[in-house]
C-alpha positions as CSV (number, residue, x, y, z in Angstrom):
1,M,163.7,-0.9,220.6
2,R,165.7,-4.0,221.0
3,V,169.4,-5.0,221.4
4,L,171.0,-6.8,218.4
5,G,174.1,-8.8,219.0
6,A,177.2,-9.2,217.0
7,R,175.6,-10.6,213.9
8,G,173.6,-7.4,213.6
9,R,174.1,-3.7,213.2
10,V,175.3,-0.3,212.3
11,A,178.4,0.1,210.1
12,A,177.5,3.4,208.6
13,T,177.5,6.7,210.5
14,L,175.4,9.8,210.2
15,L,178.4,12.3,209.6
16,V,177.0,15.8,210.3
17,A,178.4,18.3,207.9
18,A,179.4,21.7,209.2
19,T,178.6,23.5,206.1
20,L,174.9,22.6,206.1
21,V,172.8,23.0,209.3
22,G,171.1,19.9,210.3
23,Q,172.7,17.7,207.5
24,L,173.6,14.2,208.6
25,G,175.6,12.8,205.7
26,G,176.2,8.9,205.6
27,C,172.6,7.9,206.5
28,S,170.7,9.8,204.1
29,T,168.5,8.0,201.8
30,K,167.1,9.0,198.4
31,Q,163.6,10.5,198.3
32,I,161.2,7.6,198.0
33,A,158.0,7.9,195.7
34,G,155.0,8.7,197.8
35,Q,156.8,10.2,200.8
36,P,155.5,13.1,202.7
37,R,157.2,15.7,200.5
38,G,154.2,15.3,198.3
39,V,152.1,16.6,201.2
40,G,153.6,20.0,200.6
41,D,155.9,22.5,202.5
42,I,155.8,22.0,206.2
43,D,154.5,25.0,208.2
44,A,154.9,24.7,212.0
45,G,151.7,26.6,212.6
46,S,149.4,25.0,210.1
47,A,147.9,21.6,209.1
48,A,148.6,21.4,205.3
49,G,147.8,25.2,205.0
50,I,145.0,25.6,207.5
51,P,146.3,27.6,210.6
52,V,146.3,25.7,213.8
53,N,143.6,26.8,216.2
54,N,143.3,24.9,219.5
55,D,140.5,27.3,220.5
56,G,138.3,26.4,217.6
57,P,135.4,24.0,218.2
58,T,135.7,20.2,217.8
59,G,132.8,17.8,217.8
60,P,129.2,17.9,217.0
61,R,128.1,21.4,215.9
62,K,125.9,23.1,218.5
63,G,122.4,23.8,217.3
64,A,122.6,21.5,214.3
65,A,119.4,19.4,213.7
66,D,120.0,15.6,213.7
67,A,120.0,14.1,210.3
68,S,117.4,11.5,209.3
69,M,118.4,8.3,207.6
70,Q,117.0,4.9,207.4
71,V,119.0,2.6,209.6
72,E,118.2,-1.0,210.3
73,N,118.1,-2.3,213.9
74,A,118.8,1.2,215.3
75,D,117.9,2.1,218.9
76,N,118.1,6.0,218.1
77,G,120.3,6.5,221.1
78,E,123.3,8.8,221.3
79,M,125.7,6.6,219.4
80,D,123.2,6.0,216.6
81,R,122.6,9.8,216.2
82,L,126.3,10.4,216.2
83,A,126.8,7.8,213.4
84,V,123.8,9.1,211.4
85,N,124.9,12.7,211.6
86,A,128.4,11.6,210.5
87,L,127.2,9.6,207.5
88,S,124.9,12.5,206.5
89,D,128.0,14.9,206.3
90,I,130.1,12.2,204.6
91,Y,127.4,11.9,201.9
92,D,127.5,15.7,201.5
93,Y,131.2,15.6,201.1
94,W,131.2,12.8,198.5
95,S,128.3,14.3,196.6
96,E,130.7,17.3,195.9
97,A,134.0,15.5,195.7
98,M,133.3,12.5,193.5
99,P,131.9,14.3,190.5
100,R,134.6,17.1,191.0
101,D,137.5,14.8,191.2
102,F,136.4,11.8,189.0
103,D,135.1,13.1,185.8
104,G,131.6,13.9,186.8
105,K,130.9,10.6,188.4
106,Q,127.9,10.8,190.7
107,F,127.8,9.6,194.3
108,T,125.1,7.2,195.1
109,P,123.9,6.5,198.7
110,I,124.6,3.3,200.6
111,T,122.0,0.6,200.0
112,R,121.9,-0.6,203.5
113,L,122.9,1.0,206.8
114,A,122.7,-1.0,210.0
115,S,123.4,-0.6,213.8
116,Y,123.9,-3.4,216.3
117,D,125.0,-4.1,219.8
118,S,127.8,-6.6,219.9
119,Q,126.8,-7.5,223.5
120,G,123.1,-7.5,222.7
121,K,120.7,-9.5,220.6
122,A,122.6,-10.7,217.6
123,I,121.6,-10.0,214.0
124,K,123.1,-11.2,210.7
125,L,125.1,-8.8,208.6
126,C,127.3,-9.5,205.6
127,G,126.9,-13.2,206.2
128,Q,128.1,-13.2,209.8
129,S,126.6,-12.9,213.3
130,T,127.1,-9.7,215.2
131,A,127.6,-11.5,218.5
132,D,130.8,-10.2,220.0
133,L,131.6,-8.4,216.7
134,V,133.2,-5.1,218.0
135,N,133.6,-3.5,214.7
136,A,132.5,-1.1,212.1
137,F,132.7,-2.2,208.5
138,Y,131.6,-1.8,204.8
139,C,130.4,-5.0,203.1
140,G,130.6,-5.0,199.2
141,A,128.3,-8.0,199.0
142,D,125.2,-5.9,199.8
143,D,126.7,-2.5,199.8
144,S,126.1,-1.9,203.5
145,V,127.8,0.1,206.3
146,A,127.3,-1.2,209.8
147,W,128.5,-0.2,213.2
148,D,128.6,-1.5,216.8
149,R,126.7,1.0,218.9
150,G,127.1,-1.1,222.1
151,V,130.9,-1.4,222.5
152,L,133.1,0.1,219.7
153,L,131.6,3.5,219.2
154,P,131.2,4.3,223.0
155,M,134.7,3.1,223.5
156,L,136.1,5.4,220.7
157,D,134.0,8.3,222.1
158,K,135.4,7.9,225.6
159,Q,139.0,7.3,224.5
160,F,139.3,10.0,221.8
161,G,136.1,11.9,221.6
162,P,133.2,11.9,219.1
163,M,135.3,12.8,216.1
164,S,137.1,9.5,216.4
165,V,133.7,7.8,215.6
166,V,133.4,10.1,212.6
167,A,136.9,9.1,211.5
168,V,136.0,5.4,211.6
169,L,132.8,5.9,209.7
170,A,134.6,8.1,207.1
171,H,137.1,5.3,206.6
172,E,134.4,2.7,206.1
173,M,132.8,5.0,203.6
174,G,136.1,5.2,201.9
175,H,135.6,1.5,201.1
176,A,132.2,2.4,199.6
177,V,133.6,4.9,197.4
178,Q,136.1,2.5,196.2
179,F,133.4,0.0,195.3
180,R,131.7,2.8,193.3
181,L,135.0,4.0,191.6
182,G,136.5,0.6,190.8
183,E,139.3,1.3,188.2
184,Q,139.2,5.0,188.8
185,S,140.5,4.2,192.3
186,N,143.0,1.5,191.2
187,I,140.7,-1.2,192.7
188,N,139.8,-4.6,191.4
189,Q,139.3,-8.1,192.9
190,A,142.9,-8.8,193.1
191,T,143.9,-5.6,194.9
192,P,145.7,-6.4,198.2
193,T,144.0,-5.4,201.3
194,I,146.6,-2.9,202.4
195,V,146.0,-0.8,199.3
196,K,142.2,-0.7,200.0
197,E,142.8,0.3,203.7
198,Q,145.4,2.9,202.9
199,Q,143.1,4.5,200.3
200,A,140.2,4.4,202.7
201,D,142.4,6.2,205.4
202,C,143.3,8.7,202.7
203,Y,139.7,9.3,201.7
204,A,138.8,9.9,205.3
205,G,141.6,12.6,205.3
206,G,140.0,14.3,202.4
207,F,136.7,14.4,204.3
208,F,138.3,15.9,207.4
209,R,139.9,18.6,205.4
210,W,136.3,19.5,204.2
211,V,135.1,19.5,207.9
212,A,138.1,21.6,209.0
213,E,137.3,24.2,206.3
214,G,133.9,24.5,207.8
215,H,131.7,22.9,205.3
216,A,130.0,20.2,207.4
217,K,126.6,20.7,208.8
218,H,127.0,18.6,211.9
219,F,130.6,18.7,212.9
220,D,133.5,20.9,213.4
221,V,137.3,19.9,214.0
222,N,140.1,22.3,214.8
223,T,143.5,21.7,213.4
224,G,145.2,21.7,216.9
225,Q,144.2,19.2,219.4
226,G,141.1,18.2,217.5
227,L,142.9,17.0,214.6
228,N,145.6,15.5,216.9
229,H,143.1,13.3,218.6
230,V,141.8,12.1,215.2
231,L,145.4,11.1,214.2
232,A,145.8,9.4,217.7
233,T,142.8,7.2,216.7
234,M,145.1,5.6,214.1
235,F,147.3,4.3,216.9
236,F,144.4,2.7,218.6
237,I,143.1,1.0,215.5
238,R,146.4,0.2,213.9
239,D,147.6,-3.4,213.0
240,P,149.4,-5.4,215.7
241,A,153.1,-4.8,215.5
242,G,154.7,-7.5,213.4
243,L,151.8,-8.0,210.9
244,S,153.4,-7.6,207.5
245,A,151.6,-5.2,205.1
246,S,151.6,-8.1,202.7
247,K,149.4,-10.3,204.7
248,Q,145.7,-10.5,203.8
249,G,143.7,-8.3,206.0
250,A,146.5,-5.8,206.8
251,H,145.5,-2.3,207.5
252,G,148.9,-0.8,208.1
253,L,150.8,0.4,211.3
254,A,149.9,3.8,212.8
255,F,152.9,5.3,211.0
256,D,151.5,4.2,207.7
257,R,147.9,5.1,208.4
258,V,148.7,8.5,209.6
259,F,150.6,9.2,206.5
260,A,147.7,8.1,204.2
261,F,145.2,10.2,206.3
262,Q,147.6,13.2,206.0
263,A,148.0,12.7,202.2
264,G,144.2,12.9,201.8
265,F,143.9,15.9,204.1
266,A,146.6,17.7,202.3
267,E,146.0,16.7,198.6
268,G,142.4,15.5,198.3
269,A,140.7,12.4,196.9
270,K,142.6,12.3,193.6
271,R,145.8,11.6,195.7
272,C,144.2,8.7,197.4
273,A,143.1,7.1,194.1
274,R,146.6,7.1,192.9
275,M,147.7,4.8,195.7
276,D,148.6,1.4,194.4
277,V,150.8,-1.6,195.2
278,A,154.0,0.0,194.0
279,E,153.5,3.2,195.8
280,I,152.5,1.7,199.0
281,N,155.4,-0.9,198.9
282,S,157.8,1.9,198.6
283,R,156.9,3.5,201.9
284,V,155.2,1.0,204.3
285,V,157.7,0.3,207.1
286,E,156.6,-3.1,208.6
287,R,157.9,-6.2,207.2
288,E,157.8,-9.8,208.1
289,R,160.2,-10.8,210.9
290,A,161.6,-14.3,211.5
291,E,160.1,-16.0,214.5
292,A,163.6,-16.0,216.3
293,E,163.7,-12.2,215.7
294,M,160.2,-11.8,217.3
295,K,161.3,-13.7,220.4
296,T,164.4,-11.6,220.7
297,A,162.4,-8.4,220.4
298,K,160.2,-9.3,223.3
299,N,157.3,-7.4,221.9
300,G,159.8,-4.7,220.9
301,D,160.5,-3.1,224.2
302,V,163.8,-3.2,226.4
303,K,164.2,-2.2,230.0
304,F,164.7,1.5,229.9
305,D,166.4,1.6,233.4
306,S,169.1,-0.9,232.3
307,R,172.5,0.5,232.6
308,D,173.5,-1.6,229.5
309,V,170.7,-0.2,227.5
310,Q,171.5,3.3,228.5
311,D,175.1,2.9,227.5
312,L,174.0,1.5,224.0
313,L,171.7,4.5,223.6
314,Q,174.7,6.8,224.3
315,K,176.7,4.7,221.7
316,S,174.0,4.8,219.1
317,L,173.5,8.6,219.4
318,D,177.3,9.2,219.4
319,E,177.6,7.1,216.2
320,A,174.5,8.5,214.5
321,F,175.5,12.2,215.1
322,N,179.3,11.7,214.5
323,R,180.9,14.9,213.4
324,A,184.6,15.9,213.4
325,N,185.5,18.5,216.0
326,A,182.1,18.2,217.7
327,T,182.1,17.5,221.5
328,R,179.6,14.8,222.0
329,P,177.2,15.5,224.9
330,T,177.0,13.1,227.8
331,I,173.8,11.7,229.1
332,T,173.1,11.6,232.9
333,Y,170.3,9.9,234.6
334,K,170.2,12.0,237.9
335,G,167.3,14.3,237.1
336,A,166.4,16.7,234.4
337,S,167.7,19.9,236.0
338,C,170.5,22.0,234.4
339,K,172.8,23.9,236.7
340,Q,172.5,26.8,234.4
341,G,169.9,27.8,231.8
342,K,166.5,26.3,231.0
343,S,165.4,22.9,232.1
344,T,162.8,20.9,230.3
345,P,161.7,17.9,232.2
346,P,161.7,15.0,231.9
347,V,164.8,15.5,229.8
348,S,166.9,18.7,229.2
349,F,169.8,19.8,227.0
350,C,172.0,21.7,229.3
351,E,173.9,24.0,227.0
352,Q,176.6,25.2,229.4
353,E,177.6,21.8,230.5
354,N,176.9,20.2,226.9
355,S,174.9,17.4,228.6
356,I,171.6,15.7,228.5
357,A,170.0,15.5,231.9
358,V,167.3,12.7,232.3
359,D,164.8,12.2,234.9
360,P,164.9,8.3,235.0
361,D,161.7,7.8,236.9
362,A,159.6,10.1,234.5
363,M,161.1,8.5,231.3
364,E,160.5,5.1,232.7
365,K,156.7,6.0,232.8
366,I,156.9,7.1,229.2
367,A,158.7,3.9,228.2
368,T,156.3,1.6,229.8
369,P,153.7,0.4,227.1
370,P,150.1,1.2,227.6
371,K,147.9,-1.5,228.8
372,R,145.2,-2.9,226.4
373,G,142.4,-0.3,225.8
374,Q,144.5,2.7,227.3
375,E,145.2,5.7,225.1
376,P,149.0,6.2,225.0
377,G,150.2,9.0,227.2
378,V,146.7,9.7,228.8
379,D,145.7,9.3,232.4
380,G,149.1,7.9,233.5
381,A,149.5,5.5,230.6
382,G,152.9,5.2,229.0
383,I,153.7,4.8,225.3
384,G,156.8,2.6,224.9
385,D,160.6,2.6,225.0
386,F,161.1,4.2,221.7
387,A,159.0,7.2,222.8
388,A,161.4,7.6,225.7
389,F,164.6,7.2,223.6
390,A,163.2,9.7,221.0
391,E,162.8,12.3,223.7
392,I,166.4,11.9,224.6
393,A,167.6,11.8,221.0
394,S,165.8,15.1,220.4
395,R,167.7,16.8,223.1
396,Y,170.9,15.2,222.0
397,S,170.3,16.6,218.5
398,L,170.2,20.2,220.0
399,S,173.8,19.7,220.9
400,I,174.7,18.9,217.4
401,Q,172.7,21.8,216.1
402,K,174.5,24.1,218.5
403,S,177.9,22.9,217.4
404,L,176.8,23.9,213.7
405,G,175.8,27.4,214.9
406,A,172.1,26.8,214.3
407,P,169.6,28.7,216.5
408,L,168.1,26.6,219.4
409,D,164.8,28.4,219.7
410,G,161.8,28.8,217.6
411,D,159.5,26.6,215.5
412,K,162.1,25.8,212.9
413,T,164.4,24.5,215.5
414,G,161.4,22.3,216.7
415,L,160.8,20.9,213.2
416,R,164.5,20.3,212.5
417,T,164.8,18.5,215.9
418,A,161.9,16.2,214.9
419,C,163.4,15.6,211.5
420,L,166.9,14.7,213.0
421,T,165.2,12.3,215.5
422,G,163.6,10.7,212.7
423,A,167.0,10.5,210.9
424,W,168.3,8.8,213.9
425,A,165.5,6.4,213.9
426,K,166.3,5.3,210.4
427,F,170.0,5.0,211.4
428,T,169.0,2.3,214.0
429,D,167.1,0.5,211.3
430,L,170.1,-0.1,209.0
431,D,171.4,-3.5,208.3
432,A,175.1,-3.9,208.8
433,A,177.7,-6.1,210.7
434,G,178.8,-4.7,214.0
435,D,178.9,-5.0,217.8
436,R,175.9,-5.0,220.1
437,K,173.5,-2.1,219.1
438,L,170.1,-0.8,219.7
439,R,167.9,-1.7,216.8
440,L,164.5,-0.3,215.8
441,A,161.8,-2.8,216.8
442,I,158.5,-3.7,215.4
443,G,156.0,-1.1,216.6
444,D,158.6,1.5,217.5
445,L,157.6,4.0,214.7
446,D,154.0,3.9,215.9
447,E,155.3,4.8,219.4
448,A,157.0,7.8,217.7
449,V,153.6,9.0,216.3
450,A,152.0,8.6,219.6
451,E,154.7,10.6,221.3
452,L,154.8,13.4,218.6
453,L,151.0,13.9,219.2
454,Q,151.4,14.4,222.9
455,D,150.7,17.9,224.0
456,K,154.0,18.3,225.9
457,S,156.2,16.0,223.8
458,L,159.8,17.3,223.4
459,V,160.5,15.4,220.2
460,A,159.4,18.5,218.2
461,A,160.4,21.2,220.5
462,D,163.1,23.8,220.9
463,V,165.7,24.1,223.7
464,N,163.2,25.9,225.8
465,G,160.7,23.0,225.4
466,K,158.5,25.0,223.2
467,Q,156.5,22.7,221.0
468,V,155.7,23.1,217.3
469,P,152.0,24.0,217.4
470,S,150.8,21.6,214.6
471,G,150.9,17.9,215.5
472,F,150.4,17.5,211.7
473,A,153.6,19.2,211.1
474,R,155.5,17.4,213.9
475,V,154.7,14.0,212.3
476,E,155.7,15.2,208.8
477,A,159.0,16.6,210.0
478,F,159.8,13.2,211.7
479,R,158.8,11.2,208.7
480,I,161.0,13.3,206.3
481,G,164.0,12.6,208.6
482,Y,163.3,8.9,208.6
483,F,162.9,8.5,204.9
484,E,165.1,11.2,203.5
485,G,167.6,11.5,206.3
486,D,170.0,14.5,206.3
487,K,169.2,15.9,202.9
488,G,165.6,16.0,203.8
489,C,166.1,17.8,207.0
490,A,168.6,20.2,205.5
491,G,166.3,21.0,202.6
492,Q,163.3,21.7,204.7
493,F,164.7,23.2,207.9
494,S,168.1,24.8,207.4
C-alpha cells in the first residue's frame, strides 16, 4: 500500500447496514461482466464443485509408464520426461475437449517440440537463440512448443512442485489451441496480447479440471494444497507490478491470471473462448500509473512498523466499516494474545475487549516483500505490506460482523470475512479528495492472492482461526468483495 496526501483519497464510506449481515453500503459497485459470479456458487469445501481433498495425490501418477514423443534436442532427463508426460496428457485432453466444445473441430498435434538448456549449448528456436532464454513458449511461426529444461523447469519444480511445470506447459498449449481455433477463440492478428494470455491461462484451468477429475494418465492433482500450489505459480510468473494490461506483451497480474485459470477450471474451454477485449477490460485491475505516482509508491510497500502508517490503517478501517451505533474496535501492537477467549496469532480479534491484538514482529515478517526467486510465505519469506494489512482487516471485520449479530465461527464466516476484506481493499482504491489516506498500490492485489493461498492465512478464517478449506473459494470470496462490495458479500454469505 502507499500513503496518499491531501490531493488524494476516500470521501465515500462503507456504511454497514444493520438489517443485512455483512452488507457494506456506500462502497458497493455494480456487478461487472466477467466477474467471478460466473464461476458459480462458492462452496467453502470445494473447488468449483470438486470436494477439497488435501490427502489426495498430487504430482506424477505412480506406476504410469512414460509417454513417448519426438522432441528435438532432448536429453531425456527428469525434466524432459516431466514435460513429455505433461504434453501427452494435454494432447489427450484437447483431443476430447476441442471436438466437444468447438463444433466437432479435431485437435492436431504440435508440429515441433523442442527442449533446450538456457545455460548450455545454444540452439535456434522461433528465430532466436536459446542462450540465457529462461522460458517456455509457443511459436506460431512454426507451430512449436519449447521449454528450458536447464533453468526454468527445475526452478518451477523446486519452488512449487512438478505440477507447476505442467501448468506452464498447459498454458503454452493454450496458445497452440488458439492458433488452431482462430475466430472460434476470438483470436486474430490484431488481438491484444492480454486477451491471448488470459485465454491461455483459462485453457490451462480447463485442463486441470480434467486432471482433478482423474482423467489424466500421468498426473494427479488434489483440490486442496495441490491446486493451491498451482494457483500460487501464477504469482511467480505474473507481470511486474505497474505493467499496464494494455501494453504489448502483458500477461496480467496474479489477481487476473488466477481468475482466468479459475474460470477455465469451473466452466471449461467455451468460457475461455468468450474472453475478448471488452470482457477483459471490464475486470483487469492494473492500469498505467504516472511516473510521479510510481516514485511515491516506492514499489508499493510502506513501512509496516511506522506509527503513522498504523494510525492511517486504523483510520482507513474505521471509515470503511462505518456504522451507526457500532463501537469501533481498537488496534493494539503489543502482541496477539487476548485476555479472554481465543487468540489467533499473529493477529486476534478479542471479543470481550472489542480489540484487534497484533504481534508486530510477526506481521513485519509478512509485510516484508519476498526476495527475487523466493516463493511468498515459504521458508521464512514474506509477502508484502498488503498481506499484513489484510490479516488485520479480516480480524477487524469480525468486530463488525459481531455488532450485526452474525455468527463468528464456521466456514461461512470465513468466506464472509474474505469478502469483506476484499470490499475494504476496493474502498482504499477509490478516487476522491480527502486527507492523508492509505491507498491500494500497484501489486497489492497480487499480495492478497498470495496471502489467501497460505496454509495458515487468517484472511478467510473465522474467529477461532479456522481457515476455509478451499483456497479456490478463498480467492473467489475476496474477489467478490473487491468487485461487488457489500451487495456481493451479503448476497453470497449472509
